[in-house]
N, C-alpha and C positions, 0 to 999 in steps of 0.2 A: 504639727504632729506629723512624723514621717509615717506614711501608710504603706509605702512600698519601696523596695530598693532592689534592683536587678541589674547585674552587670555594671555598667558605668552610668546608669540612669537612676536618678532619685526623684521621687514624687512627693510633694508636700500638698496636703489638702488643707486649705485655710478655712474652708467651710463647705458644707454639703451643697454643691451647685445643682443638685437634681431636685431639690424641694424648695418650696416657698418658705422663707423664714422671716419672722418679724424682727429678729435681732441682728440682721445683716445691716451694718451701718452704711450710710452714704458717705461721700467724701467731701465734706464742706470745704476742705483745704485745696480741693482740686480746681484751682482757678489760676488763670494766667496772671502775669505781672506786667501790666502796662502795654501789652500788645495782644493781638489776636492771631493765633496760629492759623495758617491758611493751607487748604488742600487744593492742588491744581492737577488736572488730568495730564498724563504723559504717556508716551508710547512704551509698551512692555518690551523687554529684551526678548530676542528669539528663543533663548534658552528656557524661558518660563512658559512658553506657549506650546511646548512639545508634549505635555502630559495629557493632552486631550481634555483639559479642564478649562472652562471659560474663566479667564482672570481679567482683572482691570488693574491699571497701575496709576499711581498718583505721586506727586511730590508734596511732602510736608515742607512748608516754607516758614522758617522761624529765624530770629536774630542769631548771628554767630555769637555775639556777646550780649547776654540778656541785661547787662547793665547799661548797654548802649543800643537801645532798640531801633534807633534811626540809622545805625551803621550797616555793615555788610550783612546780608541775609544768606542763610545756608538752605540748600534743598536736599532732602533726604527721601530716597525712594521708598514707596509703600506698595506692596503687591497684595491684592485682595482676591482670595479664592472663595467665592460665595458657597455657603452650605446648601445642599439640596433639601434640607429638612423643611417641612411645611411651616413649622414654628421654631426657627433657629434659637438656640441658647446663646450664651455669651461667647464672644469671639475668642479664639486662641491666637495670641500674639507670639510670633516666633522670632527670636533674636539670634544672630551669630551664624546664620546659614546663607547660602547663595540663592540668587533668584533663578532657580532652575527647576526643571521638571522633577528631578530626583527629590528635592526638598518637598515638593507637593505630593509626590507619590508615596513618600514615607509617612505622611501625615494621615492618621486614621481618626481624626477628630471632626472632619467636615460634616459627618452625619449629625453632629451635635450643633455646631455653630461655624461661622466663617473662620477660615484660616487666613491670617494676615502676616506676611513676612515683612519685617521692618528692617531697612538698611541702617547704616551707621554714618553719622556725619563724617565727611572726609574720605569715606571708602568708595568702592566702585559704584557707579551710577549716581553718586552724590555730587553736589557742587558747592564749594570747590572740592575737587578730587585731589587728595594729598598723596602724591606719589614720590618715591625717593629713588630716582635712577642712580644716585650716588651709591646706594647700597648694592645695586646690581653691578655697577662698575667695579666695586671692590670684591666681587665674587671670586675672581681668579686668585686674589691674595688670600681669601678665606681658606680655599682648598689647599693652599700650600702650607698652612699652619695647623698645628694640633688643635682640635676642637676645644673651645673654652680655655685655651692657654692665655696668659696675659697678653701675648702678642696678637692673638686672634681677637680678643675682646677689644684691644686698643684700635685695631683696624675698623671694627664695627662702630666703636664710639666716635672715631674720627669721621667716618662716612655719615653717620647719623647726625652729628653736629653740623657737618657741611650742609646736609639736607635741611636741617632746622633753620640754619642761617638764611638759606635761599628762600624758604617758605616765609619766614618772618620778613625778609626784605620785600616779598611780594604782597605784604600787608596781611598775611594770615596770622590770627591770634592763636598761637599754639596752645595757650592755656584754656581754650574753649572747646577742646576735643577730648576731654577725659570722661571718666565714668559718671561724674555728677551731671555733665551735660547730656549724656545718653539717658539718664533717669528723667531729666526734665523734657527731653525730646519725647519719651514715652508718655509722660503726663500731657504734653501738648497734643500728641496724636489722639489720646483719649478724649481730650476736650474738643478737638476738631471733628472727631468721628461721632461725638455724642455718646460715648460709652460710659455706662455707670459702673460696670464690673467687667473684668477680663480674666481669662486664663493666660498663663505665660509660660513659654518654653524657651529656655536660654541655654546656649551652647558655649562651652569652653571659656574664653576670656571675658565674656559678658555675663557669666553666671552669677556675678555679684550684684548685678542690676536688680533682680527681683527682691533681694534682701533689703536694698536701699529703698525700693519702691514700697515694700511692706512697712518699713519703719516710718516713712513720710506720709503715705497715702493708704492706710490699712483698709479702708473701705473699697479700694479699687480691685484688689486681687482676690479671686476665688480659689485658684489653685496654681501651683508652681511645679514645673518639671525642669530639672537641671540635667543636662546631658554632657558627659565628660567634664564635669565641673572642675574648675581650677581653683585650688585653695589660694587665699590672698597672699600668702608668704612663700608660694612655691616658685622655684626657678623655671628654667626652660623645660624640665622634665625629660630631657634627652638622655638616653643611655649612651654615654660618650664612647665607651668601648665598642658597643654594637654599631653605633653610627660610623665610627672610623673604620671598623672592619668592613661594613657594607660599601663605603666609599672606595676603600682599597681594592675590594673584590671587583667593583665596577670598573675602576681604572685598569686593573690587570686584564679584565676581559677585553677592554678596548685595545690595550697594547697587543693582545694576542690575535686581534682581528685586523687584517691588513688595511681594509677600507676605513675602519674607524681610526686606526693609528694615523693614516694618511690625512684624514679630514680633521682630526683633533690632535695634532702633534704635541700640544702643550697640556 
């Protein structure tokens, strides 16, 4: 049931988390499959300790390919900001934000339960960290072409394909880094943390994860908050005209500035 919608944030209450209810199901399906997810302490990034909140950081260690549990393991960063409440409620798991003090300062739920920021396999602070310098190298070509033109898109496709070939050559299973794997990573984190129920806040491109979790593990979720949710069939969402206008204005301003023009002649 949608109980609130304001600006770009939508809140779904799956059940009343403020009262004891006999009809809240447990999640008998919330079990691992041939392996045990492990949590290991790790150092927190400096950006996450500037909020004046005591935090602790962990790595969730799970198989890259869950069909080959003896193969490569991935490490996904977990940041826990404990609740100051004397008797904390269920934790709030936050997906799709950075490990920084801004993310923690924006959270107003710590008075209820712990706030837990969960990274994404392949992203920053995870191992392996999948980066694509090929895309950065193609940036000069991007800006020389009309946004979303066939030529622009082909440059992107070529650079992404080159990156994919390199990662696959390094032994990375690219099929193991999709939404389904994120869903199972959340399940494994819940298992490792011993959580029976969680609240979840998901941003932008991971906003479909709660829906998949609710379908598979309905007893796990108490509430869902979607922030800047991305519809599954939406494209980039960029206003091409406004984007190109902004880039052209920026370049023109550089051309009009002697120091900028001298430093960035291209």
